[in-house]
LUMZAMI-494944 format. One line per field, with one value per residue (C-alpha): residue in one letter; chain; x, y, z. Coordinates in steps of 0.001 Angstrom, whole numbers, plus 500000, padded with zeros to 6 digits. Layout:
<nodes>
type = c(A:...) $
mol = c(A:...) $
px = c(X:...) $
py = c(Y:...) $
pz = c(Z:...) $
</nodes>
This chain:
<nodes>
type = c(A:I:A:R:W:E:P:F:N:R:F:A:E:F:I:G:R:N:T:I:I:I:L:A:I:Q:N:Y:I:I:G:F:I:K:I:F:C:I:R:I:F:G:P:D:F:F:V:G:N:Y:L:V:N:I:A:I:T:I:F:V:L:I:V:S:T:L:P:I:V:F:I:N:K:Y:I:P:G:M:I:G:R:G:D:Y:F:N:K:F:T:I:D:T:K:G:L) $
mol = c(A:A:A:A:A:A:A:A:A:A:A:A:A:A:A:A:A:A:A:A:A:A:A:A:A:A:A:A:A:A:A:A:A:A:A:A:A:A:A:A:A:A:A:A:A:A:A:A:A:A:A:A:A:A:A:A:A:A:A:A:A:A:A:A:A:A:A:A:A:A:A:A:A:A:A:A:A:A:A:A:A:A:A:A:A:A:A:A:A:A:A:A:A:A:A) $
px = c(500000:502811:504553:501591:501703:503074:505109:506854:507709:509231:511212:512492:513472:515289:517243:517997:519329:521532:522888:526482:526276:524609:527288:530013:528786:527043:530164:530766:527177:527085:530433:529184:525977:527866:530346:527487:525363:528260:529143:525547:524253:527432:529342:526720:523976:524254:524748:521752:519513:517848:515480:518445:520029:516797:516562:520164:519349:516360:518414:521187:518672:517169:520512:521848:519225:521055:524357:522443:520594:523789:525883:523188:522666:526176:528741:527051:530320:531611:529283:529326:526333:526021:526572:530058:528964:525710:527556:528890:525503:523540:520158:517671:514518:514569:514769) $
py = c(500000:502434:501671:503147:506400:509013:511171:508051:506946:510329:510366:506809:507621:510788:508828:506032:508339:510252:507511:508200:511783:510747:508128:510672:513323:511333:510852:514599:515291:512473:513571:517126:515921:513630:516320:518758:516277:514959:518505:519190:515834:513976:511011:508369:509993:507601:504328:502063:504935:503744:506697:509073:507003:507048:510817:511194:509159:511357:514487:513280:512716:516171:517985:516046:517504:520834:519348:516934:519744:521815:518958:517811:521357:522817:519978:516807:515583:515007:512024:510800:512674:515329:515791:514293:511033:510692:509695:506593:505322:502684:503701:501123:502919:501207:497718) $
pz = c(500000:500834:497534:495661:497630:495205:497654:498969:495426:494591:497839:497304:493715:494857:497475:495018:492314:494728:496970:495922:497144:500410:501053:500335:502786:505512:507643:507806:508827:511400:512828:513255:514919:517298:518335:518908:520911:522995:524071:525094:526424:527381:525937:526817:524747:521782:523697:523055:522012:518823:518533:518415:515645:513638:514141:512939:509830:509018:509713:507381:504581:505080:505284:502273:499956:499697:498449:496213:494451:494162:492743:490320:489033:488877:488863:487584:486087:489600:489956:486366:484986:482337:478617:478549:480186:478249:475064:476834:478006:476137:474779:476057:474911:471532:473029) $
</nodes>
């Protein structure tokens, strides 16, 4: 039922197309969050706290949208997209 929900499909497609960018920047975002939270809440804040880890995951996905949009718009060649790379792809529409 959730797979037929249009906003979920668009979100899942967005995440799927931009996984390389998310994987490249997630450590920086998580590191910043952990340093910030450890200074405020103490070093035992993350131990066994699954809700905090889920919140960090959601926060990483939200914060990653800005670099994703920037990279896709201005420097798509950095991740193997754009006019230069399109000539090396195989056209499967005619199959």
